C-alpha positions as a Python dict, from the first residue, in 0.01 Angstrom:
ca = {
    (1, 'M'): (0, 0, 0),
    (2, 'T'): (107, 364, -46),
    (3, 'S'): (164, 612, 220),
    (4, 'L'): (59, 981, 200),
    (5, 'P'): (334, 1240, 218),
    (6, 'A'): (346, 1515, 479),
    (7, 'S'): (195, 1835, 366),
    (8, 'T'): (433, 2109, 245),
    (9, 'G'): (175, 2383, 295),
    (10, 'V'): (71, 2419, -77),
    (11, 'K'): (-261, 2270, -176),
    (12, 'L'): (-356, 2351, -532),
    (13, 'G'): (-721, 2295, -610),
    (14, 'L'): (-1043, 2417, -761),
    (15, 'V'): (-1325, 2630, -624),
    (16, 'I'): (-1652, 2572, -816),
    (17, 'D'): (-1943, 2822, -783),
    (18, 'L'): (-2273, 2639, -798),
    (19, 'D'): (-2449, 2974, -822),
    (20, 'T'): (-2300, 3067, -1153),
    (21, 'C'): (-2244, 2729, -1318),
    (22, 'V'): (-2492, 2713, -1609),
    (23, 'G'): (-2438, 2352, -1697),
    (24, 'C'): (-2302, 2426, -2048),
    (25, 'H'): (-2044, 2143, -2028),
    (26, 'A'): (-1773, 2369, -2170),
    (27, 'C'): (-1538, 2249, -1898),
    (28, 'V'): (-1609, 1882, -1979),
    (29, 'I'): (-1526, 1933, -2350),
    (30, 'S'): (-1225, 2145, -2280),
    (31, 'C'): (-1091, 1885, -2038),
    (32, 'K'): (-1151, 1608, -2292),
    (33, 'E'): (-978, 1801, -2573),
    (34, 'W'): (-680, 1899, -2366),
    (35, 'N'): (-625, 1544, -2239),
    (36, 'T'): (-660, 1386, -2577),
    (37, 'G'): (-493, 1638, -2804),
    (38, 'G'): (-278, 1848, -2581),
    (39, 'Y'): (73, 1811, -2451),
    (40, 'G'): (-10, 1520, -2222),
    (41, 'S'): (-254, 1331, -2451),
    (42, 'A'): (-349, 1121, -2152),
    (43, 'L'): (-691, 1002, -2251),
    (44, 'A'): (-784, 745, -2520),
    (45, 'D'): (-1041, 866, -2771),
    (46, 'A'): (-1096, 596, -3032),
    (47, 'D'): (-1339, 621, -3325),
    (48, 'A'): (-1494, 940, -3172),
    (49, 'Y'): (-1726, 990, -3479),
    (50, 'G'): (-1771, 632, -3579),
    (51, 'D'): (-2019, 361, -3499),
    (52, 'A'): (-1835, 245, -3180),
    (53, 'P'): (-1680, 540, -3006),
    (54, 'L'): (-1453, 449, -2711),
    (55, 'G'): (-1301, 683, -2457),
    (56, 'A'): (-1310, 825, -2104),
    (57, 'F'): (-1385, 1157, -1934),
    (58, 'L'): (-1218, 1310, -1628),
    (59, 'N'): (-1470, 1580, -1560),
    (60, 'R'): (-1849, 1556, -1561),
    (61, 'V'): (-2140, 1786, -1487),
    (62, 'H'): (-2444, 1646, -1310),
    (63, 'T'): (-2777, 1834, -1293),
    (64, 'F'): (-3032, 1816, -1010),
    (65, 'E'): (-3359, 1984, -940),
    (66, 'V'): (-3375, 2091, -570),
    (67, 'K'): (-3646, 2231, -354),
    (68, 'P'): (-3509, 2420, -47),
    (69, 'E'): (-3714, 2453, 273),
    (70, 'E'): (-3766, 2817, 188),
    (71, 'G'): (-3791, 2968, -158),
    (72, 'P'): (-3874, 2828, -497),
    (73, 'A'): (-3737, 2513, -656),
    (74, 'A'): (-3418, 2546, -863),
    (75, 'V'): (-3198, 2356, -1098),
    (76, 'V'): (-2839, 2310, -975),
    (77, 'H'): (-2556, 2207, -1209),
    (78, 'F'): (-2283, 2018, -1014),
    (79, 'P'): (-1949, 1971, -1179),
    (80, 'K'): (-1738, 1689, -1035),
    (81, 'S'): (-1386, 1560, -1085),
    (82, 'C'): (-1098, 1446, -861),
    (83, 'L'): (-1096, 1658, -543),
    (84, 'H'): (-726, 1587, -460),
    (85, 'C'): (-800, 1492, -106),
    (86, 'D'): (-560, 1540, 191),
    (87, 'D'): (-633, 1193, 312),
    (88, 'A'): (-685, 1029, -21),
    (89, 'P'): (-810, 669, -2),
    (90, 'C'): (-727, 604, -362),
    (91, 'V'): (-359, 653, -277),
    (92, 'T'): (-343, 444, 39),
    (93, 'V'): (-526, 146, -123),
    (94, 'C'): (-310, 134, -431),
    (95, 'P'): (-110, -195, -418),
    (96, 'T'): (171, -79, -653),
    (97, 'G'): (220, 281, -554),
    (98, 'A'): (86, 393, -890),
    (99, 'S'): (-154, 641, -721),
    (100, 'Y'): (35, 905, -533),
    (101, 'K'): (5, 1253, -390),
    (102, 'R'): (270, 1512, -474),
    (103, 'V'): (460, 1670, -192),
    (104, 'E'): (513, 2005, -360),
    (105, 'D'): (157, 2098, -441),
    (106, 'G'): (-78, 1825, -308),
    (107, 'I'): (-198, 1710, -651),
    (108, 'V'): (-302, 1344, -674),
    (109, 'L'): (-161, 1166, -979),
    (110, 'V'): (-130, 817, -1129),
    (111, 'N'): (195, 672, -1254),
    (112, 'E'): (49, 482, -1549),
    (113, 'D'): (354, 262, -1593),
    (114, 'A'): (304, 124, -1243),
    (115, 'C'): (-77, 92, -1269),
    (116, 'I'): (-200, -263, -1318),
    (117, 'G'): (-565, -167, -1371),
    (118, 'C'): (-695, -346, -1068),
    (119, 'G'): (-951, -75, -1000),
    (120, 'L'): (-902, -68, -619),
    (121, 'C'): (-857, 313, -628),
    (122, 'A'): (-1193, 350, -803),
    (123, 'W'): (-1365, 138, -539),
    (124, 'A'): (-1194, 337, -257),
    (125, 'C'): (-1285, 686, -402),
    (126, 'P'): (-1618, 794, -247),
    (127, 'Y'): (-1671, 1053, -524),
    (128, 'G'): (-1654, 823, -828),
    (129, 'A'): (-1377, 1049, -966),
    (130, 'R'): (-1164, 783, -1128),
    (131, 'E'): (-1223, 614, -1466),
    (132, 'M'): (-1063, 316, -1630),
    (133, 'D'): (-920, 401, -1970),
    (134, 'P'): (-1087, 147, -2199),
    (135, 'V'): (-803, 137, -2443),
    (136, 'E'): (-493, 151, -2222),
    (137, 'K'): (-658, -39, -1933),
    (138, 'V'): (-509, 188, -1667),
    (139, 'M'): (-681, 424, -1426),
    (140, 'K'): (-718, 790, -1529),
    (141, 'K'): (-811, 1096, -1325),
    (142, 'C'): (-810, 1480, -1319),
    (143, 'T'): (-448, 1609, -1287),
    (144, 'L'): (-544, 1972, -1243),
    (145, 'C'): (-371, 1999, -1591),
    (146, 'V'): (-26, 1964, -1427),
    (147, 'D'): (116, 1970, -1781),
    (148, 'R'): (-36, 2319, -1828),
    (149, 'I'): (5, 2498, -1494),
    (150, 'Y'): (384, 2464, -1493),
    (151, 'N'): (438, 2482, -1874),
    (152, 'E'): (646, 2769, -1968),
    (153, 'N'): (595, 2699, -2343),
    (154, 'I'): (247, 2849, -2322),
    (155, 'V'): (151, 3205, -2236),
    (156, 'E'): (109, 3276, -1861),
    (157, 'E'): (-266, 3342, -1863),
    (158, 'D'): (-318, 2986, -1997),
    (159, 'R'): (-117, 2821, -1711),
    (160, 'I'): (-427, 2726, -1533),
    (161, 'P'): (-644, 2414, -1567),
    (162, 'S'): (-819, 2389, -1903),
    (163, 'C'): (-1163, 2373, -1742),
    (164, 'V'): (-1098, 2701, -1555),
    (165, 'R'): (-967, 2880, -1861),
    (166, 'T'): (-1267, 2773, -2069),
    (167, 'C'): (-1561, 2827, -1825),
    (168, 'P'): (-1773, 3110, -1988),
    (169, 'A'): (-1961, 3182, -1665),
    (170, 'G'): (-1651, 3224, -1441),
    (171, 'A'): (-1777, 2944, -1222),
    (172, 'R'): (-1437, 2776, -1175),
    (173, 'H'): (-1146, 2915, -988),
    (174, 'F'): (-789, 2776, -926),
    (175, 'G'): (-528, 2845, -668),
    (176, 'D'): (-359, 2757, -340),
    (177, 'L'): (-636, 2667, -90),
    (178, 'N'): (-384, 2644, 198),
    (179, 'D'): (-298, 3012, 162),
    (180, 'P'): (-556, 3225, 347),
    (181, 'A'): (-460, 3525, 144),
    (182, 'S'): (-512, 3364, -196),
    (183, 'A'): (-809, 3464, -407),
    (184, 'V'): (-968, 3121, -387),
    (185, 'S'): (-935, 3101, -14),
    (186, 'E'): (-1087, 3452, 27),
    (187, 'L'): (-1372, 3340, -205),
    (188, 'V'): (-1437, 3030, 10),
    (189, 'A'): (-1440, 3238, 332),
    (190, 'A'): (-1672, 3502, 186),
    (191, 'R'): (-1925, 3258, 34),
    (192, 'G'): (-1919, 2973, 290),
    (193, 'G'): (-1747, 2725, 63),
    (194, 'F'): (-1796, 2365, 166),
    (195, 'D'): (-1642, 2018, 129),
    (196, 'L'): (-1819, 1748, -75),
    (197, 'M'): (-1935, 1465, 158),
    (198, 'P'): (-1731, 1573, 457),
    (199, 'E'): (-1853, 1273, 652),
    (200, 'Q'): (-1616, 1060, 448),
    (201, 'G'): (-1317, 1218, 625),
    (202, 'T'): (-1105, 1248, 313),
    (203, 'G'): (-1035, 1619, 342),
    (204, 'P'): (-1103, 1718, -19),
    (205, 'V'): (-897, 2020, -125),
    (206, 'N'): (-1151, 2133, -392),
    (207, 'K'): (-1441, 2340, -252),
    (208, 'Y'): (-1790, 2433, -360),
    (209, 'L'): (-1964, 2762, -321),
    (210, 'P'): (-2337, 2714, -242),
    (211, 'P'): (-2613, 2869, -457),
    (212, 'R'): (-2734, 3201, -331),
    (213, 'P'): (-3087, 3213, -191),
    (214, 'R'): (-3348, 3294, -450),
    (215, 'T'): (-3612, 3557, -387),
    (216, 'P'): (-3960, 3454, -513),
    (217, 'E'): (-4077, 3684, -791),
    (218, 'P'): (-4391, 3879, -703),
    (219, 'V'): (-4707, 3754, -887),
    (220, 'P'): (-4806, 4037, -1122),
    (221, 'H'): (-5147, 4199, -1060),
    (222, 'L'): (-5391, 4106, -1336),
    (223, 'P'): (-5649, 4377, -1417),
    (224, 'D'): (-6017, 4300, -1397),
    (225, 'L'): (-6176, 4225, -1734),
    (226, 'A'): (-6458, 4470, -1667),
    (227, 'D'): (-6206, 4744, -1610),
    (228, 'L'): (-6036, 4658, -1934),
    (229, 'A'): (-6369, 4681, -2123),
    (230, 'A'): (-6438, 5018, -1959),
    (231, 'D'): (-6101, 5150, -2061),
    (232, 'A'): (-6158, 5026, -2419),
    (233, 'R'): (-6489, 5214, -2439),
    (234, 'E'): (-6326, 5532, -2305),
    (235, 'T'): (-6055, 5513, -2574),
    (236, 'R'): (-6279, 5405, -2859),
    (237, 'A'): (-6177, 5538, -3194),
    (238, 'E'): (-6385, 5812, -3358),
    (239, 'G'): (-6476, 5861, -3727),
    (240, 'F'): (-6501, 5573, -3967),
    (241, 'F'): (-6311, 5334, -3736),
    (242, 'G'): (-6529, 5420, -3448),
    (243, 'W'): (-6848, 5356, -3655),
    (244, 'L'): (-6694, 5019, -3768),
    (245, 'D'): (-6621, 4918, -3410),
    (246, 'R'): (-6972, 5000, -3295),
    (247, 'A'): (-7125, 4813, -3589),
    (248, 'L'): (-6919, 4499, -3517),
    (249, 'E'): (-7032, 4505, -3155),
    (250, 'R'): (-7398, 4477, -3266),
    (251, 'L'): (-7329, 4163, -3471),
}
């Protein structure tokens, strides 16, 4: 089994705003594209437009309809990928050491050369964040685009995870969640960011920002039909059109 390293104080992760996510799946498509056609090309994507497409996804968006105790029902779009947990059970259960947590930034990765495809990490992950590559027969997962965020061959503004760079609603944020002065930490503190399934005790680094309370829209006042008829009589046209209007009323 694999041991978890001692924390160095840097915990890179995502903050996802459930209030602004519109469920467009741009993050899913961007993640898929980067991990099949980018520098890493980590994901298999066979016969994508044929009769038997075969591949895997590292990021998914689930959609739920929820009814809070107060306020109207709402639709919540819930993106989910690896949460890079402090106490990652996928790492400690791995029999070959293929799953590991980096000391320098806390990112959880898979050494594919050491992975035997046993699937134990997928069974241990309470979030369903791992996926077996159907072509290479090894486990794949979100890497926080580790091949982007440190890549000096691309422009600086692109050195963030592909899903964050692509999100049109600005619902995804990236940074050091162990630094209280970082933008992501301040966002979590201001909005009451929370862990996914904290009862599992995994200490996920990624955080979610809850949807803001919705204010019920006032029901518009509908005027009385008798009042509308009276108003119509008062504003009745004169001349030929007035005569035509009165003639049609008598029919």
